[in-house]
N, C-alpha and C positions, 0 to 999 in steps of 0.2 A: 220581469224577473222569472228565472227558471224555477220550477218546482224541484224540490229535493226530497229524497226518501229519508228514512230513519238513519241511514248511514252517511248522509251528506252527498249522495250521488245525484247528478241531474238525470233526467229521463234518458237522454242519449247515452250517458255513461252506463246507466243500468242496462240499457239495451245491448251495448257493446259487451258488457260482462256476461249477459245471458247468452249472446251469440257464441262467445268463446267457450263457455261451459258446455253449450250444446255440441259444438264442434269437437270438444275434448271427449264427449261421451260417445261419439260415432266410432265404429270400428275402423281401424286404419288398414290400408292395404297398399301394396307396392305394385306398380305397373312398369313394365319395360317397354319404352316407346322409342321411336326413331326420330332423330333430328337430322335434317338436311340443311347444311349451311353453305350459303353462297356469298361471294363478295358482291355487294351492290355498288352503286355509284359512290356513296359516302360511308356506308355502314355495311356490316354483315347482316344478312337476312337469314333467319332460322325458321324452318317449317317442320311441324310435326304432322306427317301425312296421315297417321291413323285418326287424328281428330280434326285435321284441316285447320290447325291453329298456327299463326305466324307471329313472329316478333323480330326485333332487330337490336343491334348494339354496335358500338364503335370497335369492339374487339370480338374475336370468336368466343372467348369466355363470357363476355357480357351478353352477347346475343343468345348463348345457350342458357345463361342464368335467367334472362328475361323471358325466354321461351318456356322454361320450367315454371316460372311464376304465372305466365299466361295460361299454361295448361292446368295448373292447380286452380286458378280462378275459373276457368272454363268448366272443369269437373265440379267445382263447388256450386256453380250456378246451374249447369245443365245436366249434371250427372254423367256417369260413364256410359257411352253408347254401347249397345249390345255388339259383341264381337270386335270391339276396338283393339283387343290384344290377342284375339284368338288366331289371327292369320299372320304368317311370316311376311314381313315387308321386304321386297327385293328392290334394291336401287341399282339401276343399270344405266350405262351411258351408251348412246348409239350415235351414228353419223348419218347426216342427210346431205346429199349432194344437191347443190342449187345450180340450176341453169339460169343464168342471169337473163331473164326475158324482160323486155320492156313492152309496154302496151303501145300498139300502133295508134297513131292519131286517127280520130274519127273523121271521115270525109262525108260531106253532105251530097 
């Protein structure tokens, strides 16, 4: 049988309430981060390059929502890395020309 406090809360419920109150007392801040979203085989994959956090979803909107949640959890657990927002992120595409080379068979 679980122990309950004077308010009828179990220990785990009391801990959840304490955690929520603690989070509510922390100062809030806003960060502007980058999301790079690509179509994977079955889902969209979203990357936040500033924090190196990745998530996915079946739609672009779901991938972005999941990435935001993953970033919030990352910051909650790890804190905000120094300089995470201080530099401008540049996303650029470039082309690489491939010369189809095949390996020659080894001869003994």
